[in-house]
PAGU-74430 format. One line per 3 residues: number of its first residue (from 0); their letters; for each residue z, y, x of N, C-alpha, C. Coordinates in nm, 3 decimals. Atoms other than C-alpha are relative to their C-alpha. Layout:
! PAGU-74430
NUM) A) Z,Y,X,Z,Y,X,Z,Y,X; ...
END
This chain:
! PAGU-74430
0) XXX) -0.113,-0.069,-0.043,-12.078,7.714,23.026,0.115,-0.123,0.050; -0.088,0.094,-0.050,-11.857,7.496,23.238,0.159,0.013,-0.015; -0.157,-0.018,0.049,-11.471,7.434,23.196,0.070,0.107,0.083
3) XXX) -0.071,-0.112,-0.097,-11.399,7.696,23.478,-0.060,0.116,-0.044; 0.068,-0.144,0.053,-11.622,7.964,23.301,0.101,0.061,-0.121; -0.064,-0.092,0.120,-11.443,8.211,23.061,-0.083,0.102,-0.045
6) XXX) 0.034,-0.125,0.037,-11.554,8.484,22.855,0.146,0.066,-0.049; -0.138,-0.094,0.008,-11.272,8.752,22.854,-0.040,0.132,-0.083; 0.021,-0.127,0.064,-11.256,9.050,22.606,0.128,0.078,0.069
9) XXX) -0.098,-0.061,-0.087,-11.049,9.326,22.825,0.084,0.094,-0.114; -0.091,-0.079,0.083,-10.761,9.465,22.611,0.093,0.083,0.096; -0.068,-0.096,-0.101,-10.590,9.639,22.911,-0.069,0.003,0.121
12) XXX) 0.053,-0.029,-0.140,-10.811,9.792,23.170,0.107,0.020,0.113; -0.087,-0.025,-0.115,-10.662,9.802,23.516,0.036,0.155,0.010; -0.075,-0.122,-0.019,-10.399,10.070,23.571,0.020,0.067,-0.145
15) XXX) -0.046,-0.062,0.146,-10.357,10.131,23.177,0.143,-0.037,-0.041; -0.147,-0.005,0.048,-10.020,10.178,23.044,0.015,-0.058,-0.116; -0.013,0.043,0.162,-10.101,10.049,22.678,-0.070,-0.142,0.004
18) XXX) 0.026,0.126,0.018,-10.098,9.672,22.610,-0.048,-0.021,-0.137; 0.030,0.015,0.130,-10.302,9.594,22.306,-0.019,-0.162,-0.047; -0.014,0.138,0.040,-10.306,9.276,22.091,-0.169,-0.020,-0.022
21) XXX) 0.150,0.046,0.007,-10.625,9.083,22.001,-0.090,0.075,-0.103; 0.083,-0.090,0.126,-10.711,9.301,21.687,-0.023,0.158,0.058; 0.003,-0.140,-0.046,-10.688,9.633,21.919,0.119,0.076,-0.028
24) XXX) -0.124,-0.082,0.033,-10.355,9.745,21.781,0.091,0.008,0.138; -0.095,-0.026,-0.096,-10.097,9.892,22.026,0.131,-0.125,-0.002; -0.113,0.105,-0.004,-9.857,9.604,22.128,0.113,0.065,0.087
27) XXX) -0.098,-0.049,-0.087,-9.662,9.770,22.410,-0.044,0.093,0.082; 0.012,-0.120,-0.086,-9.636,10.090,22.610,0.078,-0.029,0.110; -0.074,0.019,-0.117,-9.545,10.033,22.955,0.037,0.126,0.069
30) XXX) -0.034,-0.121,-0.073,-9.366,10.294,23.183,-0.077,-0.001,0.133; 0.074,0.012,-0.109,-9.575,10.174,23.476,-0.159,-0.064,-0.043; 0.139,0.071,0.037,-9.950,10.076,23.469,-0.007,-0.162,0.048
33) XXX) 0.032,0.129,-0.050,-10.087,9.727,23.478,-0.106,0.001,0.140; 0.086,-0.037,-0.125,-10.226,9.649,23.817,-0.128,-0.094,-0.022; 0.108,0.086,0.018,-10.487,9.399,23.682,-0.080,0.042,-0.147
36) XXX) 0.094,-0.006,0.138,-10.765,9.393,23.402,0.073,-0.135,-0.074; -0.069,0.101,0.089,-10.576,9.205,23.115,-0.059,-0.006,-0.135; 0.075,0.017,0.133,-10.756,9.052,22.804,0.042,-0.153,-0.068
39) XXX) -0.017,0.145,0.072,-10.787,8.752,22.580,-0.143,-0.101,0.015; 0.125,0.094,-0.016,-11.031,8.453,22.558,-0.035,-0.032,-0.142; 0.037,0.034,0.126,-11.205,8.449,22.221,-0.015,-0.133,-0.041
42) XXX) 0.010,0.130,0.058,-11.199,8.135,22.010,0.097,-0.110,0.053; -0.103,0.093,-0.043,-10.893,7.982,22.183,0.118,0.040,-0.080; -0.128,-0.023,0.076,-10.526,7.957,22.052,0.118,-0.034,0.079
45) XXX) -0.123,0.059,-0.070,-10.191,7.953,22.228,0.082,-0.023,-0.106; -0.119,0.042,0.077,-9.864,7.841,22.088,0.064,0.141,-0.091; -0.054,-0.118,0.067,-9.779,8.194,21.997,-0.081,0.040,-0.126
48) XXX) 0.051,-0.046,0.105,-10.047,8.232,21.733,-0.135,0.083,0.060; 0.091,-0.102,-0.035,-10.261,8.477,21.956,-0.112,-0.086,0.089; 0.091,0.072,-0.085,-10.579,8.390,22.170,0.084,-0.004,0.153
51) XXX) -0.046,0.024,-0.151,-10.514,8.254,22.544,-0.024,0.149,0.072; 0.018,-0.148,-0.080,-10.450,8.577,22.776,-0.074,-0.052,0.127; 0.069,0.003,-0.099,-10.659,8.606,23.084,0.028,0.111,0.111
54) XXX) -0.009,-0.095,-0.104,-10.602,8.820,23.406,-0.135,0.006,0.055; 0.123,-0.018,-0.088,-10.944,8.954,23.566,0.026,0.092,0.117; 0.004,-0.082,-0.103,-10.910,9.061,23.905,-0.137,0.071,0.043
57) XXX) 0.126,-0.066,-0.030,-11.150,9.313,24.068,0.016,0.145,-0.053; -0.004,-0.150,0.045,-11.246,9.656,23.986,0.047,0.025,-0.168; -0.020,-0.010,0.140,-11.142,9.821,23.650,-0.117,-0.020,-0.092
60) XXX) 0.108,0.039,0.121,-11.326,9.722,23.330,0.027,0.095,-0.095; -0.029,-0.056,0.100,-11.361,9.901,23.039,0.071,-0.058,-0.130; -0.081,0.056,0.108,-11.143,9.868,22.724,-0.081,-0.059,-0.119
63) XXX) 0.084,0.057,0.105,-11.312,9.627,22.480,-0.129,-0.055,0.059; 0.112,0.041,-0.046,-11.575,9.524,22.722,0.011,-0.162,0.014; -0.001,0.137,-0.007,-11.671,9.164,22.768,-0.038,-0.075,0.151
66) XXX) 0.038,0.040,-0.154,-11.662,8.981,23.117,-0.028,-0.156,-0.011; 0.021,0.159,0.003,-11.806,8.625,23.196,0.057,-0.016,0.160; -0.064,0.026,-0.104,-11.578,8.507,23.459,0.048,-0.133,0.036
69) XXX) -0.031,0.140,-0.055,-11.454,8.200,23.668,0.138,0.003,0.000; -0.148,0.033,-0.010,-11.098,8.085,23.605,0.032,-0.085,0.115; -0.028,0.074,-0.123,-10.939,8.008,23.932,0.140,-0.074,-0.011
72) XXX) -0.151,0.083,0.007,-10.575,7.918,23.833,0.057,0.048,-0.133; -0.061,-0.012,0.121,-10.349,7.923,23.535,0.160,0.011,0.029; -0.147,-0.011,-0.006,-9.993,8.074,23.501,0.061,-0.068,-0.105
75) XXX) -0.083,0.037,0.124,-9.744,7.860,23.293,0.094,0.105,-0.029; -0.084,-0.073,0.070,-9.577,8.128,23.134,0.073,-0.041,-0.134; -0.071,0.019,0.124,-9.303,8.078,22.866,0.050,0.121,-0.067
78) XXX) -0.042,-0.117,0.064,-9.227,8.336,22.611,0.067,-0.041,-0.142; -0.101,0.032,0.133,-8.934,8.299,22.360,-0.027,-0.155,-0.020; -0.003,0.140,0.000,-8.966,7.924,22.441,-0.123,-0.075,-0.044
81) XXX) 0.124,0.073,0.042,-9.313,7.880,22.342,-0.097,0.039,0.142; 0.100,-0.033,-0.117,-9.604,7.821,22.607,-0.086,0.094,-0.011; 0.109,-0.114,0.019,-9.828,8.115,22.667,-0.075,0.020,0.148
84) XXX) 0.057,-0.022,-0.123,-10.033,8.042,22.957,-0.098,0.107,0.019; 0.094,-0.123,-0.021,-10.242,8.298,23.142,-0.097,-0.052,0.114; 0.104,0.041,-0.109,-10.573,8.225,23.319,-0.006,0.106,0.090
87) XXX) 0.019,-0.102,-0.106,-10.629,8.398,23.628,-0.159,-0.015,0.043; 0.152,0.011,-0.036,-11.012,8.488,23.686,-0.035,0.101,0.107; 0.031,-0.105,-0.105,-11.177,8.626,23.987,-0.131,-0.073,0.023
90) XXX) 0.112,0.053,-0.038,-11.516,8.597,24.164,0.014,-0.086,0.103; -0.005,0.093,-0.100,-11.391,8.420,24.467,0.152,-0.064,-0.021; -0.112,0.068,-0.009,-11.121,8.166,24.529,0.126,0.103,0.045
93) XXX) -0.089,-0.085,-0.024,-10.784,8.332,24.531,0.062,0.018,0.136; -0.030,0.000,-0.133,-10.631,8.459,24.856,0.165,-0.010,-0.001; -0.129,0.018,0.007,-10.274,8.393,24.957,0.088,0.131,-0.051
96) XXX) -0.059,-0.119,0.036,-10.182,8.765,24.904,-0.015,0.015,-0.162; 0.044,-0.027,0.152,-10.357,8.773,24.552,0.107,-0.105,-0.088; -0.092,0.112,0.078,-10.131,8.438,24.457,0.122,0.074,0.000
99) XXX) -0.134,-0.055,0.012,-9.820,8.616,24.552,0.013,0.122,-0.086; 0.006,-0.095,0.085,-9.914,8.939,24.382,0.005,-0.029,-0.156; -0.010,0.055,0.117,-9.969,8.730,24.079,0.131,-0.021,-0.053
102) XXX) -0.129,0.038,0.039,-9.661,8.561,24.076,0.109,0.102,-0.009; -0.097,-0.108,0.025,-9.459,8.873,24.131,-0.025,0.067,-0.133; 0.028,-0.076,0.147,-9.632,9.047,23.848,0.063,-0.071,-0.101
105) XXX) -0.050,0.068,0.101,-9.560,8.773,23.610,0.163,-0.009,-0.005; -0.139,0.013,0.002,-9.199,8.738,23.713,0.059,0.153,-0.036; -0.069,-0.124,0.022,-9.162,9.129,23.692,-0.043,0.016,-0.172
108) XXX) 0.043,-0.020,0.155,-9.345,9.113,23.323,0.104,-0.082,-0.078; -0.118,0.063,0.090,-9.094,8.849,23.199,0.132,0.075,0.006; -0.124,-0.088,-0.010,-8.814,9.083,23.312,-0.025,0.112,-0.113
111) XXX) 0.049,-0.094,0.073,-9.003,9.359,23.129,0.005,-0.019,-0.153; -0.003,0.068,0.142,-9.039,9.160,22.820,0.128,-0.018,-0.072; -0.137,0.049,0.043,-8.699,9.061,22.824,0.086,0.120,-0.045
114) XXX) -0.065,-0.143,0.032,-8.567,9.445,22.828,-0.065,0.054,-0.117; 0.041,-0.066,0.134,-8.817,9.539,22.548,0.049,-0.079,-0.115; -0.074,0.110,0.119,-8.703,9.226,22.327,-0.052,0.030,-0.120
117) XXX) 0.072,0.003,0.119,-8.969,9.187,22.077,0.070,-0.059,-0.101; -0.060,0.104,0.118,-8.751,9.109,21.775,0.115,-0.068,0.055; -0.122,0.091,-0.090,-8.476,8.995,22.016,-0.034,-0.085,0.079
120) XXX) 0.034,0.094,-0.083,-8.685,8.779,22.182,-0.004,0.004,0.156; 0.016,-0.005,-0.123,-8.666,8.694,22.546,-0.117,-0.086,0.068; 0.132,0.054,-0.071,-8.947,8.610,22.808,0.035,-0.065,0.123
123) XXX) -0.017,0.039,-0.148,-8.912,8.390,23.108,-0.118,-0.051,0.066; 0.118,0.060,-0.067,-9.158,8.256,23.365,0.031,-0.136,0.025; -0.023,0.134,-0.047,-9.216,7.890,23.430,0.087,-0.012,0.139
126) XXX) -0.076,0.019,-0.120,-8.979,7.741,23.681,0.153,0.033,-0.009; -0.134,-0.061,-0.004,-8.632,7.832,23.795,0.029,0.050,0.148; -0.054,-0.044,-0.128,-8.418,7.995,24.061,-0.124,0.098,0.087
129) XXX) 0.070,-0.095,-0.036,-8.683,8.270,24.099,-0.138,-0.037,0.057; 0.113,0.058,-0.046,-8.984,8.051,24.123,-0.112,0.037,-0.118; 0.100,-0.028,0.089,-9.317,8.129,23.957,-0.119,-0.117,0.029
132) XXX) 0.086,0.107,-0.031,-9.556,7.825,23.932,-0.134,0.004,-0.055; 0.108,-0.012,0.059,-9.910,7.863,23.883,-0.111,-0.117,0.019; 0.080,0.120,-0.009,-10.124,7.545,23.813,-0.141,0.025,0.040
135) XXX) 0.138,-0.033,-0.003,-10.479,7.536,23.931,-0.085,-0.092,-0.077; 0.107,0.067,0.108,-10.789,7.411,23.746,-0.028,-0.126,0.107; 0.035,0.120,-0.054,-10.958,7.069,23.849,-0.049,0.020,0.150
138) XXX) 0.090,-0.028,-0.148,-11.158,7.215,24.155,0.098,0.054,0.110; -0.087,-0.048,-0.118,-10.854,7.334,24.328,0.100,-0.127,0.007; -0.047,0.140,-0.028,-10.693,7.045,24.497,0.171,0.012,-0.007
141) XXX) -0.147,0.003,0.020,-10.324,7.175,24.476,0.041,0.111,-0.070; -0.035,-0.112,0.098,-10.121,7.371,24.250,0.082,0.101,0.098; -0.054,-0.090,-0.053,-9.962,7.706,24.362,0.141,0.002,-0.035
144) XXX) -0.128,-0.021,0.017,-9.599,7.713,24.402,0.076,0.086,0.102; -0.045,-0.099,-0.070,-9.475,8.052,24.518,0.140,0.021,-0.040; -0.146,-0.031,0.017,-9.098,8.122,24.558,0.019,0.148,0.037
147) XXX) -0.010,-0.148,-0.051,-9.008,8.486,24.537,0.163,0.026,-0.030; -0.134,-0.036,0.004,-8.665,8.680,24.555,-0.022,0.114,-0.108; 0.011,-0.106,0.097,-8.645,8.941,24.248,0.138,0.086,-0.003
150) XXX) -0.093,-0.076,0.042,-8.418,9.229,24.187,-0.029,0.141,-0.064; 0.034,-0.119,0.068,-8.395,9.542,23.983,0.090,0.102,0.024; -0.059,-0.131,-0.018,-8.272,9.889,24.019,-0.039,0.115,-0.087
153) XXX) 0.039,-0.114,0.082,-8.258,10.196,23.810,-0.047,0.134,0.081; 0.051,-0.114,-0.089,-8.353,10.420,24.110,-0.086,-0.055,0.099; 0.109,0.033,-0.107,-8.671,10.413,24.326,0.051,0.018,0.126
156) XXX) -0.040,-0.029,-0.139,-8.466,10.543,24.603,0.058,-0.137,0.091; -0.073,0.128,-0.083,-8.319,10.188,24.690,-0.117,-0.085,0.025; 0.096,0.078,-0.019,-8.670,10.066,24.723,-0.090,0.057,0.116
159) XXX) 0.079,-0.059,-0.109,-8.853,10.106,25.063,-0.124,0.060,-0.025; 0.145,-0.080,0.031,-9.145,10.373,25.038,-0.103,-0.079,0.049; 0.125,0.072,-0.075,-9.357,10.197,25.282,-0.030,-0.126,-0.056
162) XXX) 0.048,0.133,0.030,-9.325,9.856,25.142,-0.068,0.024,-0.160; 0.057,-0.016,0.151,-9.406,10.000,24.776,-0.140,0.056,0.032; 0.144,-0.062,-0.003,-9.702,10.195,24.876,-0.093,-0.099,0.069
165) XXX) 0.103,0.093,-0.047,-9.847,9.912,25.077,-0.058,-0.071,-0.101; 0.044,0.076,0.118,-9.898,9.752,24.738,-0.095,0.102,-0.079; 0.082,-0.099,0.101,-10.086,10.067,24.592,-0.112,0.030,0.079
168) XXX) 0.103,-0.013,-0.026,-10.430,10.145,24.604,-0.033,0.149,0.079; 0.019,-0.143,-0.051,-10.581,10.461,24.811,-0.015,0.096,-0.102; 0.022,-0.103,0.103,-10.688,10.617,24.486,0.089,-0.004,-0.105
171) XXX) -0.101,0.023,0.109,-10.371,10.549,24.275,0.124,0.085,0.032; -0.116,-0.090,-0.025,-10.152,10.865,24.331,0.112,-0.028,-0.092; -0.088,-0.012,0.109,-9.973,10.813,24.003,0.087,-0.147,-0.005
174) XXX) -0.112,0.121,-0.020,-9.801,10.465,24.120,0.054,0.005,0.125; -0.051,-0.017,-0.124,-9.719,10.602,24.463,0.167,0.003,0.010; -0.166,-0.014,0.008,-9.336,10.593,24.561,0.016,0.145,-0.013
177) XXX) -0.044,-0.147,-0.006,-9.335,10.984,24.615,-0.012,0.054,-0.140; 0.020,-0.066,0.136,-9.478,11.062,24.258,0.100,-0.056,-0.091; -0.098,0.065,0.122,-9.242,10.803,24.054,0.147,0.049,0.048
180) XXX) -0.113,-0.053,-0.044,-8.949,10.934,24.284,0.018,0.141,-0.069; -0.006,-0.136,0.067,-9.033,11.284,24.174,0.025,-0.011,-0.156; -0.024,-0.008,0.161,-9.021,11.187,23.813,0.149,-0.023,-0.012
183) XXX) -0.133,0.032,0.002,-8.686,11.063,23.868,0.087,0.121,0.020; -0.101,-0.104,-0.049,-8.541,11.354,24.066,-0.023,0.131,-0.085; 0.026,-0.106,0.064,-8.710,11.618,23.844,0.073,-0.026,-0.147
186) XXX) -0.060,0.022,0.137,-8.540,11.447,23.522,-0.095,-0.030,-0.108; 0.109,0.039,0.082,-8.878,11.358,23.381,0.012,-0.122,-0.084; -0.036,0.151,0.061,-8.744,11.004,23.334,0.138,-0.020,0.028
189) XXX) -0.147,0.017,-0.031,-8.395,10.887,23.329,0.085,0.033,-0.125; -0.082,-0.028,0.099,-8.103,10.946,23.088,-0.028,0.107,-0.079; 0.021,-0.126,0.084,-8.173,11.155,22.798,-0.151,0.033,-0.030
192) XXX) 0.156,-0.015,0.012,-8.550,11.159,22.846,-0.063,-0.082,-0.088; 0.105,0.116,0.075,-8.645,10.858,22.644,-0.048,-0.110,0.062; 0.053,0.114,-0.103,-8.748,10.663,22.949,0.085,-0.018,0.109
195) XXX) -0.127,0.031,-0.091,-8.497,10.486,23.144,-0.075,-0.101,0.115; 0.072,0.076,-0.078,-8.632,10.370,23.483,0.068,-0.141,0.046; -0.046,0.108,-0.035,-8.588,10.017,23.586,-0.100,-0.078,0.081
198) XXX) 0.115,0.062,-0.099,-8.783,9.885,23.895,0.044,-0.120,0.045; -0.025,0.150,-0.012,-8.818,9.532,23.934,-0.093,-0.030,0.139; 0.084,0.034,-0.133,-8.922,9.409,24.302,-0.003,-0.157,0.026
201) XXX) 0.010,0.146,-0.048,-9.023,9.067,24.418,-0.056,-0.015,0.123; 0.030,0.023,-0.146,-9.050,8.946,24.767,0.011,-0.148,0.030; 0.025,0.130,-0.033,-9.150,8.637,24.921,0.142,-0.072,0.052
204) X) -0.114,0.059,-0.048,-8.873,8.396,24.973,0.005,-0.126,0.094
END
């Protein structure tokens, strides 16, 4: 196995709402699904005491399955002041769109973790002024430095429907703008429901 090859155990299948820790226990329930397969690399250790995390691009993988993948890049994520890097794995080199989506996802993830506040901790992504830096492995000649503008809103009505749906797959109706807007309008989410919407958007700067 080369330095770029990783074995990843899937803890969060693509489009799952539940994030589990390395032992399989529920760690976090998200109001929106994860757009990537998310897991950990057995036999490694991050500064937070858990195994290193990895994102696996591509089709949905089953919970607990093991994937032999190629690491294409690494996002330097800072969680509560501690380094918590995320390996980005894919069959092919990352496209410009994939890099933008990954950077946006981890910026939004940082905001979500800040709102969730595990024992009052805050999470931030590496960089400043809305930047998310993903450092490449040795076989990639340049690091990825994507600057994005982020904003948040308690109503999806403030987000352009076409722009939102352009990022949704053809077979994912439960994350489409119309469905999520209906949840808000019907009162299924919002004040008094136990689920308070907070939509974070990220745009190329």
